[in-house]
C-alpha positions in Angstrom: 0.1 0.1 -0.1 2.9 2.5 1.0 4.5 1.6 -2.4 1.2 2.5 -4.2 1.0 6.0 -2.7 4.5 6.6 -3.2 4.2 6.0 -6.8 1.0 7.9 -7.1 2.6 10.9 -5.7 5.5 10.6 -8.0 3.1 10.3 -11.1 1.5 13.7 -9.8 4.7 15.4 -9.1 6.0 14.5 -13.0 2.6 15.8 -14.4 3.0 18.9 -12.5 6.6 19.3 -13.5 5.5 18.7 -17.3 2.7 21.2 -17.1 5.2 23.8 -15.7 7.6 22.9 -18.2 5.1 23.6 -21.0 3.8 26.6 -19.3 7.1 28.1 -19.2 8.1 27.1 -22.8 4.9 28.9 -24.2 5.8 32.0 -22.1 8.9 32.1 -23.6 7.7 31.1 -27.2 5.1 33.9 -26.7 7.6 36.7 -25.7 10.2 36.1 -28.3 7.6 35.8 -31.2 6.7 38.8 -33.3 3.0 40.2 -32.8 1.0 41.4 -35.6 -2.0 42.3 -36.9 -3.7 40.6 -39.8 -5.5 43.0 -42.4 -7.1 41.9 -45.5 -6.7 43.3 -49.3 -9.8 44.6 -51.0 -10.9 45.7 -54.7 -11.7 49.2 -55.5 -10.6 52.7 -56.5 -8.0 54.6 -54.2 -9.7 57.4 -52.5 -7.7 60.0 -50.8 -8.2 63.4 -49.0 -5.9 66.0 -50.2 -5.4 69.3 -48.6 -4.9 72.4 -50.9 -4.4 76.0 -50.2 -6.3 78.1 -52.8 -6.7 81.8 -53.2 -9.5 83.7 -54.8 -8.7 84.1 -58.3 -10.0 86.0 -61.4 -9.2 84.4 -64.7 -9.9 87.4 -67.0 -8.4 90.7 -65.9 -7.7 94.2 -67.4 -4.7 96.5 -66.2 -5.6 100.1 -66.2 -2.8 102.8 -66.3 -3.7 106.6 -65.7 -1.3 107.6 -68.9 -2.8 111.4 -68.2 -0.9 111.3 -65.1 2.3 111.2 -66.9 1.4 115.0 -68.0 0.2 116.0 -64.7 1.1 113.9 -61.8 -1.6 113.5 -59.1 -1.4 112.8 -55.3 -4.1 110.3 -53.9 -6.7 112.0 -51.7 -9.0 109.2 -50.6 -9.7 105.6 -51.8 -12.9 104.1 -51.5 -12.5 100.5 -52.8 -10.1 97.7 -51.9 -9.4 94.3 -53.4 -12.2 92.0 -53.9 -14.8 94.8 -54.0 -17.5 94.4 -57.0 -17.9 97.9 -58.6 -20.3 98.9 -61.5 -19.3 100.9 -64.1 -18.8 104.8 -63.4 -18.4 104.1 -59.5 -15.7 106.0 -57.9 -12.4 104.2 -57.0 -10.4 107.1 -55.7 -10.1 110.8 -55.9 -7.0 112.7 -56.5 -5.3 116.5 -56.8 -3.1 117.6 -59.6 -0.1 118.1 -58.2 1.2 121.3 -60.2 -2.2 122.4 -61.5 -2.1 125.9 -60.3 1.4 126.6 -61.7 1.0 124.7 -65.0 -2.3 126.9 -65.4 -0.6 130.1 -64.7 2.3 129.2 -67.1 0.2 128.5 -70.1 -1.9 131.5 -69.3 1.4 133.7 -69.2 2.5 132.1 -72.5 -1.1 132.7 -74.2 -0.7 136.2 -73.1 2.8 137.0 -74.5 1.9 135.2 -78.1 -1.5 137.3 -78.3 0.6 140.4 -77.4 3.3 139.5 -80.1 0.6 138.8 -82.7 -1.1 142.4 -81.8 2.1 143.9 -82.0 3.0 142.5 -85.4 -0.4 143.5 -86.6 0.2 147.0 -85.5 3.5 147.3 -86.9 2.3 145.8 -90.5 -1.2 147.5 -90.5 -0.8 148.2 -94.2 0.1 144.6 -95.5 -2.2 142.0 -96.4 -3.2 139.3 -93.9 -3.4 136.6 -96.5 -2.1 135.9 -99.7 -2.2 133.0 -102.4 1.4 132.8 -102.4 1.7 132.1 -98.7 -0.9 129.4 -99.2 1.3 127.9 -101.8 4.2 128.2 -99.2 2.2 126.4 -96.5 1.1 123.8 -99.1 4.6 122.6 -99.7 5.7 122.4 -96.0 2.6 120.2 -95.6 3.2 117.9 -98.5 6.9 117.7 -97.5 6.0 116.2 -93.9 3.6 114.0 -95.6 6.0 112.6 -98.1 8.7 112.2 -95.4 6.1 110.0 -93.1 5.3 108.0 -96.2 8.7 107.3 -97.3 9.8 106.2 -93.7 6.9 104.0 -93.2 7.8 102.2 -96.6 11.7 102.1 -95.7 10.6 100.7 -92.0 8.1 98.0 -93.5 11.0 97.1 -96.0 13.7 96.4 -93.3 11.0 94.4 -91.2 10.4 92.0 -94.4 14.4 92.0 -94.9 13.8 93.6 -98.5 16.3 95.9 -100.0 14.6 98.5 -101.9 17.8 100.7 -102.0 18.0 104.7 -101.7 16.3 105.7 -105.2 12.6 105.7 -104.6 12.0 105.7 -108.4 13.3 102.0 -108.3 11.4 100.8 -105.3 8.2 99.5 -106.9 10.3 97.3 -109.2 12.1 95.3 -106.2 8.9 94.4 -103.9 7.3 91.6 -106.2 5.4 89.2 -104.0 4.9 91.9 -101.1 1.5 93.3 -101.5 1.6 95.3 -98.1 4.9 96.7 -98.8 4.0 97.5 -102.6 0.9 99.4 -101.3 3.3 101.3 -98.4 5.7 102.2 -101.7 2.6 103.4 -103.6 1.5 105.7 -100.9 4.9 107.0 -100.7 5.4 107.7 -104.5 1.8 109.5 -104.4 2.9 111.7 -101.6 6.1 112.8 -103.4 4.2 113.5 -106.3 2.2 115.7 -104.4 5.2 117.3 -102.9 6.7 118.0 -106.2 3.5 119.6 -107.6 3.1 121.9 -104.6 6.9 122.8 -104.9 6.6 123.7 -108.6 3.4 125.7 -108.0 5.2 127.9 -105.4 7.9 128.6 -107.2 6.0 129.4 -110.5 4.0 131.9 -108.3 7.2 134.0 -108.4 6.5 134.4 -112.0 2.7 135.4 -111.8 2.4 139.1 -111.1 -1.3 138.3 -109.9 -0.1 136.0 -107.3 3.2 137.0 -105.9 3.5 139.7 -103.2 6.4 141.8 -102.0 8.8 140.1 -99.8 7.7 141.9 -96.6 4.3 141.2 -97.0 5.2 137.5 -97.7 7.3 137.5 -94.5 4.7 139.2 -92.3 2.0 136.6 -93.4 4.4 133.7 -92.5 5.4 135.3 -89.2 1.7 136.1 -88.2 0.6 132.4 -89.4 3.4 131.0 -87.1 2.1 133.0 -84.2 -1.6 132.2 -84.9 -0.6 128.4 -84.8 1.5 128.8 -81.3 -1.6 130.5 -80.0 -4.1 127.8 -80.9 -1.4 125.2 -79.6 -1.2 126.8 -76.3 -5.2 127.3 -76.2 -5.2 123.4 -76.8 -2.9 122.9 -74.2 -5.0 124.9 -71.5 -8.1 122.9 -72.7 -6.0 119.9 -72.2 -5.0 120.7 -68.8 -8.5 121.4 -67.8 -9.6 118.0 -69.0 -6.7 116.3 -67.1 -7.9 117.9 -64.0 -11.7 116.9 -64.6 -10.4 113.3 -65.6 -7.9 112.9 -62.8 -9.7 114.4 -59.9 -12.2 111.5 -59.7 -11.2 108.2 -60.9 -13.9 106.1 -61.9 -14.5 102.3 -62.9 -14.2 102.0 -66.4 -16.1 98.8 -66.6 -18.1 96.8 -64.0 -16.1 94.0 -62.3 -14.1 93.0 -59.2 -11.3 95.1 -58.1 -8.5 92.6 -58.5 -5.7 95.0 -57.5 -5.5 98.7 -56.2 -1.8 99.9 -56.4 -2.3 103.3 -54.8 -3.2 104.5 -51.4 -4.2 107.8 -49.5 -1.3 110.1 -49.8 0.6 108.4 -52.5 2.0 110.2 -55.6 1.1 108.8 -58.8 3.0 109.6 -62.3 1.3 107.4 -64.8 4.1 104.9 -65.1 2.7 101.9 -63.4 -0.5 100.0 -63.2 -3.0 102.1 -61.0 -5.7 99.2 -60.7 -7.1 96.1 -62.1 -10.5 94.9 -62.7 -11.9 91.7 -63.7 -14.4 91.1 -66.5 -17.6 91.2 -65.1 -18.9 88.2 -67.1 -16.3 85.9 -65.8 -16.9 84.5 -62.1 -13.9 84.4 -59.6 -12.9 81.0 -58.8 -10.6 79.5 -56.0 -7.2 78.5 -57.2 -4.6 76.0 -56.0 -1.2 74.9 -57.2 -1.3 71.2 -57.8 2.0 71.2 -59.6 3.7 68.8 -57.1 0.7 66.4 -56.8 1.8 62.9 -58.4 -2.0 62.6 -59.2 -4.3 63.5 -62.0 -7.1 65.8 -60.7 -10.1 65.4 -62.8 -12.8 67.9 -63.8 -15.8 67.6 -61.2 -13.4 66.4 -58.3 -15.4 66.9 -55.1 -14.1 69.5 -52.8 -14.9 70.7 -49.3 -14.2 74.0 -47.9 -14.0 74.3 -44.3 -16.0 76.9 -42.6 -17.1 78.3 -39.1 -20.5 76.6 -39.4 -19.7 73.4 -41.2 -18.0 72.5 -44.7 -19.2 73.7 -47.9 -19.1 71.3 -51.0 -18.2 72.6 -54.6 -16.1 70.9 -57.5 -13.0 71.3 -59.5 -14.2 73.1 -62.5 -10.9 72.4 -64.5 -7.1 72.2 -64.3 -5.1 74.7 -66.1 -1.1 74.8 -67.2 -0.5 78.7 -66.8 2.3 81.0 -68.2 4.3 80.6 -65.0 4.8 76.8 -65.7 2.7 75.8 -63.0 -0.4 73.9 -63.1 -3.4 75.0 -61.2 -6.9 73.5 -60.3 -10.0 76.0 -60.7 -12.5 75.5 -58.0 -16.1 76.8 -58.4 -16.7 79.5 -55.9 -20.3 79.2 -54.9 -22.1 81.9 -53.4 -22.7 79.9 -50.1 -18.6 79.6 -50.0 -18.4 83.3 -50.2 -21.0 84.0 -47.6 -19.5 81.5 -45.2 -16.1 83.2 -45.8 -17.2 86.4 -45.2 -17.4 87.8 -48.5 -14.7 88.0 -51.6 -13.0 91.2 -49.9 -12.3 89.3 -46.8 -11.4 86.3 -48.8 -8.9 88.3 -50.8 -7.3 90.2 -47.6 -7.1 86.8 -45.8 -5.1 85.0 -48.5 -5.4 81.3 -48.3 -8.7 79.3 -48.2 -8.0 75.8 -47.2 -9.8 73.3 -49.4 -9.9 69.5 -49.2 -10.0 67.6 -52.5 -11.6 64.1 -52.5 -9.3 62.5 -55.0 -10.5 59.1 -56.5 -8.6 56.9 -59.0 -9.6 56.2 -62.6 -9.2 52.4 -62.1 -10.0 49.9 -59.6 -7.2 47.9 -58.3 -6.3 45.9 -55.0 -6.2 48.2 -51.9 -3.9 47.3 -48.9 -3.4 49.6 -45.8 -0.6 51.9 -46.4 1.4 50.4 -43.2 1.4 46.9 -44.6 3.0 47.8 -47.6 6.9 47.9 -46.9 9.7 49.2 -49.3 13.3 48.2 -49.7 14.3 51.3 -52.1 14.4 51.8 -55.8 10.8 50.9 -56.1 11.0 47.3 -54.2 7.7 47.2 -52.3 6.5 44.0 -50.7 4.0 42.9 -48.3 4.3 39.8 -45.7 1.4 37.5 -46.6 0.0 35.2 -43.8 0.4 31.4 -43.9 -0.9 28.8 -41.6 0.6 25.7 -40.5 -1.4 23.0 -38.8 0.9 20.3 -38.2 2.3 21.4 -34.7 2.5 19.7 -31.4 -1.0 18.0 -30.4 -2.6 19.7 -33.7 -2.0 23.3 -32.6 -1.4 25.8 -35.5 1.2 28.5 -36.2 1.5 31.4 -38.5 4.4 32.2 -40.7 4.8 35.5 -43.0 5.8 35.0 -46.4 7.4 38.0 -48.1 5.7 38.8 -51.5 7.0 41.4 -53.8 3.9 44.1 -55.2 3.7 46.7 -57.8 2.5 49.8 -56.4 0.0 51.5 -58.6 -0.8 54.7 -56.6 -0.3 55.6 -52.8 -2.4 57.1 -50.5 -2.6 58.4 -46.9 -3.9 55.5 -45.6 -4.3 52.9 -48.4 -2.0 51.9 -51.2 -3.1 50.3 -54.5 -1.2 47.5 -56.1 -1.4 45.4 -59.3 -1.4 42.0 -57.7 -4.8 40.3 -57.3 -4.6 40.2 -53.5 -8.4 40.6 -52.9 -9.2 39.2 -49.2 -5.7 38.1 -49.0 -4.6 38.2 -45.4 -1.5 40.2 -44.8 0.7 41.1 -41.8 0.5 44.4 -40.6 1.7 46.8 -37.5 4.2 44.2 -36.2 5.7 45.0 -32.8 9.3 43.9 -34.2 11.0 43.4 -37.3 9.6 40.5 -39.6 12.0 38.1 -41.7 10.6 36.1 -44.5 9.3 32.7 -43.3 9.2 33.6 -39.6 6.7 32.5 -37.2 4.4 35.3 -36.0 1.5 35.6 -33.5 -1.9 37.9 -33.6 -2.1 40.3 -30.9 -4.3 39.4 -28.4 -7.3 41.8 -27.9 
């Protein structure tokens, strides 16, 4: 009996020892084996939220320079608009004062008075002479036709130079050298006609010296010419006075020449402006503003109609991409429709222009379906060598237990998103190792995380 009790106790002790060994062995195995999560591939079109900084943009604009200020500089008194404001044609943009108006006005008045006095004095001095003569008219005709001829010859020679045609110096030979050049031929005919008119006027004037009915005394001839010069100078000064008054009228209150948004205003209160730079820019009233974002660096094709959300204080506003445009600066931009709801939510276009960036979120969707895998499960060895660890179950373990191994498998990445990656391989519903707690190797045994 005692021997049986002893044997029974021995078997119990042995069983306990074996159980403890198995427990500690499993504990060591659990500690040393990498833990993973198992994810599955799926099939679909890759979607990604892309943040994009946009700005209010006016696709069709016109710059306006106040060229009159080049003759009469101005100082800006009061600006009434700012970028982003919509204005009607004729609406006041700003007011200004001509810097030297009083001085310029007095100088012109003094010049006019001096010329008027000179004309009066000459008339008094030569009161016995005629005020006009046909011979003087012929003289003036020579001067006028000479000016016309010089301009016509200049235009023809310049056109010939532009067309790389050598017409030479002798105008009598020009017409024979321009076969096949209809525009140049017409310009040469104009020059030749002008020369004929000059020759005719010149000959008529000198023929007048042999015509007692036309010819006047040299003193009379000189007086009439001098008088005509003074009259022309008086008329020119009078024109300058009128032009100065017109500039004052035009530059004192600057109004919008058309309806549209104020895109840029390059003057402010107190600025001096001399007409050498653009004063303001207006948008075309029939072309709506958009939100424009630079997508040059995006490695994705943004399609027309791509969904967009604009964050606001009271929720997101939905809109779409109108189109993408490669512009003159070499950058590619997305034009996003700017709706009334967005404008209201953002506080109006003037505020949006002033704030600068308007944050948009594009919902990018790939054009074609592919296998989608969580981005964290796709690994890379450099030079485009991407791979995943596929799960392999083994059921031949001790006492029918199972184990999990990972098999390193290369994949060809089509597109990458923030959370998902699309690959060419058909791995739909394949089980893939993800988020391991230590480095994995091909064929190594792994364990699932315990929830």
